[in-house]
Gaussian input, Z-matrix of N, CA and C with variables (Angstrom, degrees):
# hf/3-21g

backbone

0 1
 N
 C     1     B1
 C     2     B2     1     A1
 N     3     B3     2     A2     1     D1
 C     4     B4     3     A3     2     D2
 C     5     B5     4     A4     3     D3
 N     6     B6     5     A5     4     D4
 C     7     B7     6     A6     5     D5
 C     8     B8     7     A7     6     D6
 N     9     B9     8     A8     7     D7
 C    10    B10     9     A9     8     D8
 C    11    B11    10    A10     9     D9
 N    12    B12    11    A11    10    D10
 C    13    B13    12    A12    11    D11
 C    14    B14    13    A13    12    D12
 N    15    B15    14    A14    13    D13
 C    16    B16    15    A15    14    D14
 C    17    B17    16    A16    15    D15
 N    18    B18    17    A17    16    D16
 C    19    B19    18    A18    17    D17
 C    20    B20    19    A19    18    D18
 N    21    B21    20    A20    19    D19
 C    22    B22    21    A21    20    D20
 C    23    B23    22    A22    21    D21
 N    24    B24    23    A23    22    D22
 C    25    B25    24    A24    23    D23
 C    26    B26    25    A25    24    D24
 N    27    B27    26    A26    25    D25
 C    28    B28    27    A27    26    D26
 C    29    B29    28    A28    27    D27
 N    30    B30    29    A29    28    D28
 C    31    B31    30    A30    29    D29
 C    32    B32    31    A31    30    D30
 N    33    B33    32    A32    31    D31
 C    34    B34    33    A33    32    D32
 C    35    B35    34    A34    33    D33
 N    36    B36    35    A35    34    D34
 C    37    B37    36    A36    35    D35
 C    38    B38    37    A37    36    D36
 N    39    B39    38    A38    37    D37
 C    40    B40    39    A39    38    D38
 C    41    B41    40    A40    39    D39
 N    42    B42    41    A41    40    D40
 C    43    B43    42    A42    41    D41
 C    44    B44    43    A43    42    D42
 N    45    B45    44    A44    43    D43
 C    46    B46    45    A45    44    D44
 C    47    B47    46    A46    45    D45
 N    48    B48    47    A47    46    D46
 C    49    B49    48    A48    47    D47
 C    50    B50    49    A49    48    D48
 N    51    B51    50    A50    49    D49
 C    52    B52    51    A51    50    D50
 C    53    B53    52    A52    51    D51
 N    54    B54    53    A53    52    D52
 C    55    B55    54    A54    53    D53
 C    56    B56    55    A55    54    D54
 N    57    B57    56    A56    55    D55
 C    58    B58    57    A57    56    D56
 C    59    B59    58    A58    57    D57
 N    60    B60    59    A59    58    D58
 C    61    B61    60    A60    59    D59
 C    62    B62    61    A61    60    D60
 N    63    B63    62    A62    61    D61
 C    64    B64    63    A63    62    D62
 C    65    B65    64    A64    63    D63
 N    66    B66    65    A65    64    D64
 C    67    B67    66    A66    65    D65
 C    68    B68    67    A67    66    D66
 N    69    B69    68    A68    67    D67
 C    70    B70    69    A69    68    D68
 C    71    B71    70    A70    69    D69
 N    72    B72    71    A71    70    D70
 C    73    B73    72    A72    71    D71
 C    74    B74    73    A73    72    D72
 N    75    B75    74    A74    73    D73
 C    76    B76    75    A75    74    D74
 C    77    B77    76    A76    75    D75
 N    78    B78    77    A77    76    D76
 C    79    B79    78    A78    77    D77
 C    80    B80    79    A79    78    D78
 N    81    B81    80    A80    79    D79
 C    82    B82    81    A81    80    D80
 C    83    B83    82    A82    81    D81
 N    84    B84    83    A83    82    D82
 C    85    B85    84    A84    83    D83
 C    86    B86    85    A85    84    D84
 N    87    B87    86    A86    85    D85
 C    88    B88    87    A87    86    D86
 C    89    B89    88    A88    87    D87
 N    90    B90    89    A89    88    D88
 C    91    B91    90    A90    89    D89
 C    92    B92    91    A91    90    D90
 N    93    B93    92    A92    91    D91
 C    94    B94    93    A93    92    D92
 C    95    B95    94    A94    93    D93
 N    96    B96    95    A95    94    D94
 C    97    B97    96    A96    95    D95
 C    98    B98    97    A97    96    D96
 N    99    B99    98    A98    97    D97
 C   100   B100    99    A99    98    D98
 C   101   B101   100   A100    99    D99
 N   102   B102   101   A101   100   D100
 C   103   B103   102   A102   101   D101
 C   104   B104   103   A103   102   D102
 N   105   B105   104   A104   103   D103
 C   106   B106   105   A105   104   D104
 C   107   B107   106   A106   105   D105
 N   108   B108   107   A107   106   D106
 C   109   B109   108   A108   107   D107
 C   110   B110   109   A109   108   D108
 N   111   B111   110   A110   109   D109
 C   112   B112   111   A111   110   D110
 C   113   B113   112   A112   111   D111
 N   114   B114   113   A113   112   D112
 C   115   B115   114   A114   113   D113
 C   116   B116   115   A115   114   D114
 N   117   B117   116   A116   115   D115
 C   118   B118   117   A117   116   D116
 C   119   B119   118   A118   117   D117
 N   120   B120   119   A119   118   D118
 C   121   B121   120   A120   119   D119
 C   122   B122   121   A121   120   D120
 N   123   B123   122   A122   121   D121
 C   124   B124   123   A123   122   D122
 C   125   B125   124   A124   123   D123
 N   126   B126   125   A125   124   D124
 C   127   B127   126   A126   125   D125
 C   128   B128   127   A127   126   D126
 N   129   B129   128   A128   127   D127
 C   130   B130   129   A129   128   D128
 C   131   B131   130   A130   129   D129
 N   132   B132   131   A131   130   D130
 C   133   B133   132   A132   131   D131
 C   134   B134   133   A133   132   D132
 N   135   B135   134   A134   133   D133
 C   136   B136   135   A135   134   D134
 C   137   B137   136   A136   135   D135
 N   138   B138   137   A137   136   D136
 C   139   B139   138   A138   137   D137
 C   140   B140   139   A139   138   D138
 N   141   B141   140   A140   139   D139
 C   142   B142   141   A141   140   D140
 C   143   B143   142   A142   141   D141
 N   144   B144   143   A143   142   D142
 C   145   B145   144   A144   143   D143
 C   146   B146   145   A145   144   D144
 N   147   B147   146   A146   145   D145
 C   148   B148   147   A147   146   D146
 C   149   B149   148   A148   147   D147
 N   150   B150   149   A149   148   D148
 C   151   B151   150   A150   149   D149
 C   152   B152   151   A151   150   D150
 N   153   B153   152   A152   151   D151
 C   154   B154   153   A153   152   D152
 C   155   B155   154   A154   153   D153
 N   156   B156   155   A155   154   D154
 C   157   B157   156   A156   155   D155
 C   158   B158   157   A157   156   D156
 N   159   B159   158   A158   157   D157
 C   160   B160   159   A159   158   D158
 C   161   B161   160   A160   159   D159
 N   162   B162   161   A161   160   D160
 C   163   B163   162   A162   161   D161
 C   164   B164   163   A163   162   D162
 N   165   B165   164   A164   163   D163
 C   166   B166   165   A165   164   D164
 C   167   B167   166   A166   165   D165
 N   168   B168   167   A167   166   D166
 C   169   B169   168   A168   167   D167
 C   170   B170   169   A169   168   D168
 N   171   B171   170   A170   169   D169
 C   172   B172   171   A171   170   D170
 C   173   B173   172   A172   171   D171
 N   174   B174   173   A173   172   D172
 C   175   B175   174   A174   173   D173
 C   176   B176   175   A175   174   D174
 N   177   B177   176   A176   175   D175
 C   178   B178   177   A177   176   D176
 C   179   B179   178   A178   177   D177
 N   180   B180   179   A179   178   D178
 C   181   B181   180   A180   179   D179
 C   182   B182   181   A181   180   D180
 N   183   B183   182   A182   181   D181
 C   184   B184   183   A183   182   D182
 C   185   B185   184   A184   183   D183
 N   186   B186   185   A185   184   D184
 C   187   B187   186   A186   185   D185
 C   188   B188   187   A187   186   D186
 N   189   B189   188   A188   187   D187
 C   190   B190   189   A189   188   D188
 C   191   B191   190   A190   189   D189
 N   192   B192   191   A191   190   D190
 C   193   B193   192   A192   191   D191
 C   194   B194   193   A193   192   D192
 N   195   B195   194   A194   193   D193
 C   196   B196   195   A195   194   D194
 C   197   B197   196   A196   195   D195
 N   198   B198   197   A197   196   D196
 C   199   B199   198   A198   197   D197
 C   200   B200   199   A199   198   D198
 N   201   B201   200   A200   199   D199
 C   202   B202   201   A201   200   D200
 C   203   B203   202   A202   201   D201
 N   204   B204   203   A203   202   D202
 C   205   B205   204   A204   203   D203
 C   206   B206   205   A205   204   D204
 N   207   B207   206   A206   205   D205
 C   208   B208   207   A207   206   D206
 C   209   B209   208   A208   207   D207
 N   210   B210   209   A209   208   D208
 C   211   B211   210   A210   209   D209
 C   212   B212   211   A211   210   D210
 N   213   B213   212   A212   211   D211
 C   214   B214   213   A213   212   D212
 C   215   B215   214   A214   213   D213
 N   216   B216   215   A215   214   D214
 C   217   B217   216   A216   215   D215
 C   218   B218   217   A217   216   D216
 N   219   B219   218   A218   217   D217
 C   220   B220   219   A219   218   D218
 C   221   B221   220   A220   219   D219
 N   222   B222   221   A221   220   D220
 C   223   B223   222   A222   221   D221
 C   224   B224   223   A223   222   D222
 N   225   B225   224   A224   223   D223
 C   226   B226   225   A225   224   D224
 C   227   B227   226   A226   225   D225
 N   228   B228   227   A227   226   D226
 C   229   B229   228   A228   227   D227
 C   230   B230   229   A229   228   D228
 N   231   B231   230   A230   229   D229
 C   232   B232   231   A231   230   D230
 C   233   B233   232   A232   231   D231
 N   234   B234   233   A233   232   D232
 C   235   B235   234   A234   233   D233
 C   236   B236   235   A235   234   D234
 N   237   B237   236   A236   235   D235
 C   238   B238   237   A237   236   D236
 C   239   B239   238   A238   237   D237
 N   240   B240   239   A239   238   D238
 C   241   B241   240   A240   239   D239
 C   242   B242   241   A241   240   D240
 N   243   B243   242   A242   241   D241
 C   244   B244   243   A243   242   D242
 C   245   B245   244   A244   243   D243
 N   246   B246   245   A245   244   D244
 C   247   B247   246   A246   245   D245
 C   248   B248   247   A247   246   D246
 N   249   B249   248   A248   247   D247
 C   250   B250   249   A249   248   D248
 C   251   B251   250   A250   249   D249
 N   252   B252   251   A251   250   D250
 C   253   B253   252   A252   251   D251
 C   254   B254   253   A253   252   D252
 N   255   B255   254   A254   253   D253
 C   256   B256   255   A255   254   D254
 C   257   B257   256   A256   255   D255
 N   258   B258   257   A257   256   D256
 C   259   B259   258   A258   257   D257
 C   260   B260   259   A259   258   D258
 N   261   B261   260   A260   259   D259
 C   262   B262   261   A261   260   D260
 C   263   B263   262   A262   261   D261
 N   264   B264   263   A263   262   D262
 C   265   B265   264   A264   263   D263
 C   266   B266   265   A265   264   D264
 N   267   B267   266   A266   265   D265
 C   268   B268   267   A267   266   D266
 C   269   B269   268   A268   267   D267
 N   270   B270   269   A269   268   D268
 C   271   B271   270   A270   269   D269
 C   272   B272   271   A271   270   D270
 N   273   B273   272   A272   271   D271
 C   274   B274   273   A273   272   D272
 C   275   B275   274   A274   273   D273
 N   276   B276   275   A275   274   D274
 C   277   B277   276   A276   275   D275
 C   278   B278   277   A277   276   D276
 N   279   B279   278   A278   277   D277
 C   280   B280   279   A279   278   D278
 C   281   B281   280   A280   279   D279
 N   282   B282   281   A281   280   D280
 C   283   B283   282   A282   281   D281
 C   284   B284   283   A283   282   D282
 N   285   B285   284   A284   283   D283
 C   286   B286   285   A285   284   D284
 C   287   B287   286   A286   285   D285
 N   288   B288   287   A287   286   D286
 C   289   B289   288   A288   287   D287
 C   290   B290   289   A289   288   D288
 N   291   B291   290   A290   289   D289
 C   292   B292   291   A291   290   D290
 C   293   B293   292   A292   291   D291
 N   294   B294   293   A293   292   D292
 C   295   B295   294   A294   293   D293
 C   296   B296   295   A295   294   D294
 N   297   B297   296   A296   295   D295
 C   298   B298   297   A297   296   D296
 C   299   B299   298   A298   297   D297
 N   300   B300   299   A299   298   D298
 C   301   B301   300   A300   299   D299
 C   302   B302   301   A301   300   D300
 N   303   B303   302   A302   301   D301
 C   304   B304   303   A303   302   D302
 C   305   B305   304   A304   303   D303
 N   306   B306   305   A305   304   D304
 C   307   B307   306   A306   305   D305
 C   308   B308   307   A307   306   D306
 N   309   B309   308   A308   307   D307
 C   310   B310   309   A309   308   D308
 C   311   B311   310   A310   309   D309
 N   312   B312   311   A311   310   D310
 C   313   B313   312   A312   311   D311
 C   314   B314   313   A313   312   D312
 N   315   B315   314   A314   313   D313
 C   316   B316   315   A315   314   D314
 C   317   B317   316   A316   315   D315
 N   318   B318   317   A317   316   D316
 C   319   B319   318   A318   317   D317
 C   320   B320   319   A319   318   D318
 N   321   B321   320   A320   319   D319
 C   322   B322   321   A321   320   D320
 C   323   B323   322   A322   321   D321
 N   324   B324   323   A323   322   D322
 C   325   B325   324   A324   323   D323
 C   326   B326   325   A325   324   D324
 N   327   B327   326   A326   325   D325
 C   328   B328   327   A327   326   D326
 C   329   B329   328   A328   327   D327
 N   330   B330   329   A329   328   D328
 C   331   B331   330   A330   329   D329
 C   332   B332   331   A331   330   D330
 N   333   B333   332   A332   331   D331
 C   334   B334   333   A333   332   D332
 C   335   B335   334   A334   333   D333
 N   336   B336   335   A335   334   D334
 C   337   B337   336   A336   335   D335
 C   338   B338   337   A337   336   D336
 N   339   B339   338   A338   337   D337
 C   340   B340   339   A339   338   D338
 C   341   B341   340   A340   339   D339

   B1=1.4392
   B2=1.5282
   B3=1.2748
   B4=1.4481
   B5=1.5178
   B6=1.2916
   B7=1.4585
   B8=1.5275
   B9=1.3417
   B10=1.4535
   B11=1.5203
   B12=1.3028
   B13=1.4557
   B14=1.5297
   B15=1.3112
   B16=1.4608
   B17=1.5212
   B18=1.2948
   B19=1.4554
   B20=1.5125
   B21=1.2912
   B22=1.4565
   B23=1.5158
   B24=1.3229
   B25=1.4696
   B26=1.5269
   B27=1.3100
   B28=1.4553
   B29=1.5219
   B30=1.3126
   B31=1.4601
   B32=1.5207
   B33=1.3092
   B34=1.4486
   B35=1.5202
   B36=1.3118
   B37=1.4601
   B38=1.5389
   B39=1.3148
   B40=1.4652
   B41=1.5253
   B42=1.3325
   B43=1.4455
   B44=1.5161
   B45=1.3379
   B46=1.4648
   B47=1.5152
   B48=1.3198
   B49=1.4528
   B50=1.5169
   B51=1.3014
   B52=1.4581
   B53=1.5174
   B54=1.3357
   B55=1.4555
   B56=1.5177
   B57=1.3151
   B58=1.4545
   B59=1.5115
   B60=1.3057
   B61=1.4608
   B62=1.5293
   B63=1.3318
   B64=1.4602
   B65=1.5120
   B66=1.3110
   B67=1.4501
   B68=1.5097
   B69=1.3131
   B70=1.4597
   B71=1.5260
   B72=1.3305
   B73=1.4531
   B74=1.5142
   B75=1.3251
   B76=1.4580
   B77=1.5185
   B78=1.3080
   B79=1.4423
   B80=1.5224
   B81=1.3664
   B82=1.4636
   B83=1.5201
   B84=1.3127
   B85=1.4602
   B86=1.5265
   B87=1.3253
   B88=1.4556
   B89=1.5199
   B90=1.2936
   B91=1.4651
   B92=1.5199
   B93=1.3036
   B94=1.4561
   B95=1.5095
   B96=1.3145
   B97=1.4482
   B98=1.5218
   B99=1.3078
   B100=1.4512
   B101=1.5220
   B102=1.3131
   B103=1.4590
   B104=1.5281
   B105=1.3042
   B106=1.4819
   B107=1.5371
   B108=1.3291
   B109=1.4630
   B110=1.5251
   B111=1.3115
   B112=1.4694
   B113=1.5107
   B114=1.3300
   B115=1.4700
   B116=1.5224
   B117=1.3353
   B118=1.4547
   B119=1.5266
   B120=1.3383
   B121=1.4632
   B122=1.5229
   B123=1.3180
   B124=1.4557
   B125=1.5330
   B126=1.3301
   B127=1.4704
   B128=1.5231
   B129=1.3417
   B130=1.4730
   B131=1.5310
   B132=1.3131
   B133=1.4687
   B134=1.5255
   B135=1.3215
   B136=1.4487
   B137=1.5265
   B138=1.3233
   B139=1.4546
   B140=1.5152
   B141=1.3258
   B142=1.4591
   B143=1.5222
   B144=1.3390
   B145=1.4680
   B146=1.5361
   B147=1.3334
   B148=1.4506
   B149=1.5274
   B150=1.3163
   B151=1.4677
   B152=1.5244
   B153=1.3338
   B154=1.4748
   B155=1.5197
   B156=1.3215
   B157=1.4636
   B158=1.5259
   B159=1.3246
   B160=1.4683
   B161=1.5177
   B162=1.3086
   B163=1.4664
   B164=1.5230
   B165=1.3326
   B166=1.4579
   B167=1.5184
   B168=1.3345
   B169=1.4585
   B170=1.5353
   B171=1.3242
   B172=1.4550
   B173=1.5428
   B174=1.3072
   B175=1.4641
   B176=1.5072
   B177=1.3304
   B178=1.4643
   B179=1.5163
   B180=1.3346
   B181=1.4556
   B182=1.5259
   B183=1.3147
   B184=1.4571
   B185=1.5179
   B186=1.3232
   B187=1.4607
   B188=1.5219
   B189=1.3120
   B190=1.4710
   B191=1.5367
   B192=1.3150
   B193=1.4611
   B194=1.5265
   B195=1.3387
   B196=1.4690
   B197=1.5352
   B198=1.3229
   B199=1.4637
   B200=1.5196
   B201=1.3343
   B202=1.4674
   B203=1.5263
   B204=1.3268
   B205=1.4626
   B206=1.5169
   B207=1.3261
   B208=1.4651
   B209=1.5279
   B210=1.3168
   B211=1.4615
   B212=1.5370
   B213=1.3163
   B214=1.4749
   B215=1.5286
   B216=1.3306
   B217=1.4733
   B218=1.5326
   B219=1.3151
   B220=1.4649
   B221=1.5265
   B222=1.3178
   B223=1.4611
   B224=1.5223
   B225=1.3288
   B226=1.4658
   B227=1.5244
   B228=1.3316
   B229=1.4705
   B230=1.5253
   B231=1.3293
   B232=1.4703
   B233=1.5325
   B234=1.3151
   B235=1.4743
   B236=1.5237
   B237=1.3117
   B238=1.4619
   B239=1.5214
   B240=1.3238
   B241=1.4686
   B242=1.5173
   B243=1.3230
   B244=1.4654
   B245=1.5327
   B246=1.3228
   B247=1.4716
   B248=1.5314
   B249=1.3282
   B250=1.4641
   B251=1.5156
   B252=1.3096
   B253=1.4850
   B254=1.5246
   B255=1.3256
   B256=1.4634
   B257=1.5260
   B258=1.3295
   B259=1.4541
   B260=1.5201
   B261=1.3352
   B262=1.4659
   B263=1.5222
   B264=1.3011
   B265=1.4679
   B266=1.5121
   B267=1.3273
   B268=1.4660
   B269=1.5237
   B270=1.3241
   B271=1.4630
   B272=1.5314
   B273=1.2978
   B274=1.4714
   B275=1.5160
   B276=1.3165
   B277=1.4627
   B278=1.5120
   B279=1.3289
   B280=1.4741
   B281=1.5302
   B282=1.3275
   B283=1.4628
   B284=1.5204
   B285=1.3387
   B286=1.4611
   B287=1.5244
   B288=1.3287
   B289=1.4687
   B290=1.5370
   B291=1.3123
   B292=1.4648
   B293=1.5326
   B294=1.3317
   B295=1.4463
   B296=1.5231
   B297=1.3091
   B298=1.4684
   B299=1.5355
   B300=1.3109
   B301=1.4578
   B302=1.5296
   B303=1.3109
   B304=1.4574
   B305=1.5291
   B306=1.3248
   B307=1.4585
   B308=1.5246
   B309=1.3318
   B310=1.4667
   B311=1.5362
   B312=1.3167
   B313=1.4662
   B314=1.5321
   B315=1.3212
   B316=1.4624
   B317=1.5259
   B318=1.3187
   B319=1.4525
   B320=1.5436
   B321=1.3196
   B322=1.4718
   B323=1.5252
   B324=1.3244
   B325=1.4754
   B326=1.5358
   B327=1.3048
   B328=1.4706
   B329=1.5176
   B330=1.3113
   B331=1.4641
   B332=1.5252
   B333=1.3249
   B334=1.4591
   B335=1.5297
   B336=1.3252
   B337=1.4718
   B338=1.5313
   B339=1.3634
   B340=1.4723
   B341=1.4949
   A1=108.22
   A2=116.79
   A3=120.02
   A4=111.14
   A5=115.60
   A6=121.16
   A7=112.21
   A8=118.04
   A9=120.41
   A10=110.56
   A11=116.35
   A12=120.78
   A13=110.40
   A14=116.15
   A15=122.94
   A16=106.59
   A17=122.23
   A18=124.18
   A19=111.24
   A20=116.65
   A21=120.69
   A22=110.64
   A23=115.66
   A24=121.65
   A25=107.79
   A26=116.07
   A27=119.62
   A28=112.96
   A29=117.74
   A30=121.42
   A31=111.32
   A32=115.86
   A33=119.57
   A34=109.99
   A35=116.07
   A36=121.26
   A37=111.99
   A38=116.58
   A39=119.25
   A40=112.41
   A41=117.90
   A42=122.03
   A43=113.51
   A44=118.14
   A45=121.41
   A46=110.27
   A47=116.03
   A48=122.53
   A49=108.54
   A50=117.29
   A51=120.53
   A52=109.52
   A53=115.43
   A54=120.79
   A55=108.08
   A56=115.98
   A57=120.78
   A58=109.27
   A59=116.41
   A60=122.54
   A61=109.34
   A62=117.22
   A63=120.88
   A64=112.22
   A65=119.43
   A66=120.01
   A67=112.15
   A68=118.50
   A69=120.87
   A70=113.14
   A71=117.29
   A72=120.91
   A73=110.08
   A74=115.53
   A75=119.10
   A76=111.33
   A77=118.56
   A78=121.50
   A79=110.08
   A80=116.89
   A81=118.62
   A82=111.35
   A83=117.90
   A84=121.26
   A85=109.49
   A86=116.88
   A87=121.07
   A88=112.49
   A89=118.19
   A90=120.74
   A91=108.60
   A92=117.12
   A93=121.43
   A94=111.69
   A95=115.80
   A96=120.20
   A97=107.15
   A98=116.32
   A99=120.62
   A100=110.39
   A101=116.63
   A102=121.14
   A103=110.78
   A104=117.05
   A105=121.15
   A106=111.09
   A107=116.47
   A108=119.78
   A109=110.45
   A110=117.08
   A111=120.03
   A112=110.10
   A113=117.55
   A114=120.82
   A115=111.21
   A116=117.80
   A117=119.66
   A118=111.55
   A119=118.05
   A120=120.45
   A121=112.06
   A122=116.89
   A123=123.20
   A124=111.07
   A125=115.78
   A126=121.58
   A127=113.36
   A128=117.21
   A129=119.64
   A130=112.32
   A131=118.15
   A132=120.95
   A133=109.70
   A134=115.70
   A135=121.49
   A136=110.79
   A137=117.75
   A138=121.72
   A139=110.84
   A140=117.14
   A141=120.85
   A142=111.39
   A143=116.70
   A144=120.79
   A145=109.79
   A146=116.60
   A147=121.25
   A148=111.32
   A149=117.43
   A150=122.07
   A151=110.18
   A152=116.96
   A153=120.25
   A154=111.10
   A155=118.05
   A156=120.73
   A157=111.68
   A158=117.08
   A159=120.34
   A160=110.98
   A161=117.25
   A162=120.56
   A163=110.57
   A164=116.80
   A165=121.44
   A166=110.37
   A167=117.15
   A168=122.48
   A169=111.71
   A170=116.93
   A171=121.82
   A172=112.34
   A173=117.62
   A174=120.74
   A175=114.04
   A176=117.27
   A177=120.59
   A178=111.69
   A179=115.31
   A180=120.95
   A181=108.26
   A182=115.90
   A183=120.70
   A184=113.42
   A185=117.09
   A186=120.77
   A187=109.48
   A188=117.35
   A189=119.25
   A190=111.98
   A191=116.60
   A192=120.33
   A193=111.06
   A194=116.84
   A195=121.37
   A196=109.66
   A197=116.84
   A198=120.91
   A199=110.33
   A200=115.82
   A201=120.71
   A202=111.23
   A203=117.92
   A204=120.92
   A205=111.45
   A206=117.68
   A207=121.91
   A208=110.28
   A209=117.72
   A210=122.37
   A211=112.74
   A212=118.38
   A213=120.83
   A214=113.16
   A215=119.52
   A216=117.99
   A217=113.05
   A218=117.21
   A219=121.02
   A220=110.09
   A221=116.48
   A222=120.87
   A223=111.49
   A224=116.04
   A225=120.19
   A226=111.19
   A227=116.67
   A228=120.12
   A229=111.65
   A230=116.19
   A231=119.27
   A232=110.42
   A233=117.19
   A234=120.67
   A235=110.93
   A236=116.77
   A237=120.64
   A238=110.15
   A239=116.66
   A240=120.68
   A241=111.13
   A242=116.50
   A243=120.18
   A244=110.48
   A245=116.85
   A246=118.92
   A247=111.49
   A248=117.94
   A249=121.56
   A250=111.59
   A251=116.20
   A252=120.27
   A253=114.12
   A254=117.57
   A255=121.07
   A256=110.01
   A257=116.15
   A258=121.12
   A259=108.29
   A260=116.72
   A261=120.40
   A262=110.38
   A263=116.20
   A264=121.97
   A265=113.49
   A266=116.97
   A267=120.79
   A268=109.61
   A269=116.03
   A270=120.56
   A271=110.35
   A272=116.09
   A273=121.01
   A274=109.88
   A275=118.42
   A276=121.25
   A277=111.72
   A278=117.69
   A279=120.78
   A280=110.40
   A281=116.40
   A282=120.41
   A283=109.41
   A284=116.35
   A285=120.53
   A286=110.73
   A287=116.88
   A288=120.75
   A289=110.93
   A290=118.37
   A291=121.87
   A292=109.27
   A293=116.93
   A294=121.87
   A295=109.97
   A296=116.89
   A297=122.84
   A298=110.85
   A299=117.39
   A300=122.23
   A301=110.91
   A302=117.07
   A303=121.02
   A304=110.23
   A305=117.54
   A306=120.76
   A307=110.24
   A308=117.33
   A309=120.59
   A310=110.94
   A311=117.70
   A312=121.28
   A313=111.74
   A314=116.20
   A315=120.59
   A316=111.29
   A317=117.70
   A318=121.96
   A319=109.88
   A320=116.78
   A321=120.86
   A322=110.40
   A323=118.11
   A324=121.27
   A325=111.23
   A326=116.84
   A327=119.86
   A328=110.28
   A329=117.96
   A330=121.43
   A331=112.68
   A332=117.59
   A333=118.81
   A334=112.24
   A335=116.84
   A336=121.06
   A337=108.27
   A338=115.23
   A339=119.36
   A340=113.85
   D1=-155.31
   D2=-173.78
   D3=-114.27
   D4=156.69
   D5=-178.37
   D6=-93.05
   D7=-3.17
   D8=-178.29
   D9=-65.18
   D10=146.01
   D11=178.82
   D12=-87.20
   D13=143.49
   D14=177.59
   D15=-122.79
   D16=129.60
   D17=-13.93
   D18=-69.26
   D19=164.04
   D20=-176.22
   D21=-58.93
   D22=134.05
   D23=-179.91
   D24=-89.01
   D25=117.53
   D26=-178.68
   D27=-89.03
   D28=-7.10
   D29=179.72
   D30=-91.48
   D31=-175.09
   D32=178.68
   D33=-74.25
   D34=161.94
   D35=-178.99
   D36=-56.71
   D37=-34.23
   D38=-178.39
   D39=-69.40
   D40=-17.71
   D41=179.19
   D42=-95.16
   D43=3.19
   D44=-177.32
   D45=-63.61
   D46=139.67
   D47=177.90
   D48=-75.99
   D49=133.80
   D50=178.12
   D51=-75.47
   D52=146.69
   D53=176.96
   D54=-72.64
   D55=131.10
   D56=179.41
   D57=-117.05
   D58=161.97
   D59=178.62
   D60=-70.29
   D61=129.95
   D62=-178.81
   D63=-98.63
   D64=1.87
   D65=-176.00
   D66=-66.55
   D67=-25.57
   D68=-179.08
   D69=-100.73
   D70=4.03
   D71=-177.54
   D72=-137.77
   D73=149.34
   D74=176.74
   D75=-86.02
   D76=-6.56
   D77=-179.85
   D78=-102.62
   D79=127.88
   D80=-179.59
   D81=-72.66
   D82=161.95
   D83=175.43
   D84=-59.68
   D85=153.51
   D86=-176.77
   D87=-82.34
   D88=-9.91
   D89=-178.55
   D90=-140.86
   D91=115.26
   D92=-174.31
   D93=-141.45
   D94=158.77
   D95=168.31
   D96=-85.73
   D97=160.13
   D98=177.33
   D99=-59.15
   D100=-40.14
   D101=178.94
   D102=-58.00
   D103=-45.56
   D104=-179.63
   D105=-64.78
   D106=-40.28
   D107=178.39
   D108=-63.58
   D109=-43.61
   D110=178.54
   D111=-62.63
   D112=-41.25
   D113=178.35
   D114=-64.21
   D115=-47.02
   D116=-174.71
   D117=-71.70
   D118=-24.65
   D119=178.09
   D120=-91.65
   D121=-4.34
   D122=178.70
   D123=58.10
   D124=44.47
   D125=-177.49
   D126=-111.30
   D127=14.47
   D128=-177.20
   D129=-62.90
   D130=-43.79
   D131=-179.19
   D132=-63.64
   D133=-41.87
   D134=179.23
   D135=-64.38
   D136=-45.12
   D137=177.61
   D138=-63.99
   D139=-38.22
   D140=177.75
   D141=-61.09
   D142=-38.02
   D143=177.04
   D144=-58.65
   D145=-44.64
   D146=178.75
   D147=-64.12
   D148=-44.76
   D149=179.01
   D150=-59.27
   D151=-45.26
   D152=-179.46
   D153=-63.37
   D154=-37.86
   D155=176.35
   D156=-64.33
   D157=-40.34
   D158=176.16
   D159=-64.43
   D160=-42.67
   D161=178.85
   D162=-62.06
   D163=-44.02
   D164=179.01
   D165=-62.84
   D166=-42.77
   D167=179.97
   D168=-61.12
   D169=-32.25
   D170=-179.43
   D171=-94.08
   D172=7.35
   D173=177.74
   D174=79.59
   D175=20.56
   D176=179.07
   D177=86.30
   D178=-163.50
   D179=-179.91
   D180=-150.76
   D181=156.81
   D182=-177.96
   D183=-118.36
   D184=-17.93
   D185=-178.81
   D186=-136.92
   D187=160.54
   D188=175.54
   D189=-58.06
   D190=-34.81
   D191=179.17
   D192=-65.55
   D193=-40.04
   D194=178.32
   D195=-66.37
   D196=-39.12
   D197=177.09
   D198=-59.43
   D199=-50.03
   D200=-178.74
   D201=-63.85
   D202=-35.97
   D203=179.25
   D204=-63.26
   D205=-28.79
   D206=178.81
   D207=-86.73
   D208=-43.30
   D209=-170.37
   D210=-83.62
   D211=-37.87
   D212=-175.16
   D213=-57.24
   D214=-42.43
   D215=177.77
   D216=-61.60
   D217=-33.75
   D218=177.28
   D219=-64.49
   D220=-45.54
   D221=179.23
   D222=-65.63
   D223=-37.93
   D224=177.94
   D225=-63.02
   D226=-42.24
   D227=178.46
   D228=-64.67
   D229=-38.47
   D230=177.03
   D231=-64.51
   D232=-40.75
   D233=177.03
   D234=-59.35
   D235=-43.55
   D236=179.11
   D237=-62.43
   D238=-45.68
   D239=179.59
   D240=-58.12
   D241=-44.98
   D242=179.99
   D243=-64.50
   D244=-44.20
   D245=-177.71
   D246=-67.00
   D247=-30.85
   D248=177.60
   D249=-73.20
   D250=-42.00
   D251=-174.27
   D252=-90.76
   D253=-9.63
   D254=179.74
   D255=-66.20
   D256=141.66
   D257=171.53
   D258=-141.37
   D259=149.20
   D260=179.40
   D261=-56.37
   D262=139.36
   D263=-179.93
   D264=85.26
   D265=4.42
   D266=-179.40
   D267=-63.34
   D268=132.87
   D269=179.46
   D270=-83.29
   D271=165.09
   D272=176.44
   D273=-59.90
   D274=-40.27
   D275=178.32
   D276=-63.34
   D277=-40.76
   D278=177.33
   D279=-64.40
   D280=-40.19
   D281=178.34
   D282=-64.49
   D283=-41.94
   D284=178.14
   D285=-57.96
   D286=-42.10
   D287=-179.24
   D288=-66.62
   D289=-35.94
   D290=176.59
   D291=-61.85
   D292=-50.78
   D293=-178.05
   D294=-65.04
   D295=-47.85
   D296=-178.58
   D297=-59.69
   D298=-45.72
   D299=-179.20
   D300=-62.78
   D301=-44.91
   D302=-179.44
   D303=-63.31
   D304=-46.45
   D305=179.57
   D306=-61.46
   D307=-45.40
   D308=179.45
   D309=-58.33
   D310=-43.99
   D311=179.29
   D312=-63.19
   D313=-42.05
   D314=178.78
   D315=-65.15
   D316=-42.28
   D317=178.06
   D318=-62.28
   D319=-44.18
   D320=179.40
   D321=-61.25
   D322=-40.27
   D323=178.77
   D324=-63.69
   D325=-42.91
   D326=179.94
   D327=-65.87
   D328=-41.76
   D329=-176.51
   D330=-69.32
   D331=-26.79
   D332=179.26
   D333=-88.35
   D334=-8.50
   D335=176.18
   D336=-73.01
   D337=144.12
   D338=179.61
   D339=-65.66

């Protein structure tokens, strides 16, 4: 996945919020990687479905570089969606709905394409 923080940290690196465990709280950490957000929202299988559809749409891949060329833009778009829809105090369930909704919309778009 990507190393970018979600939501984007506008302060210096020394002011970055540390990732904390969300199992005891309904509020997600304020600074996360996309990978951590996908893990905490339990959307990996759903995201994988979208990735596989993109790979199929592009005729598969033959090298790791080709795989990344297909998948990275999808992950980048998801990061943008999360950063746009994120708000302070957002719960893990609300974050899950953001991710889930975006993936569902992307899957629907691919399936209706000829």
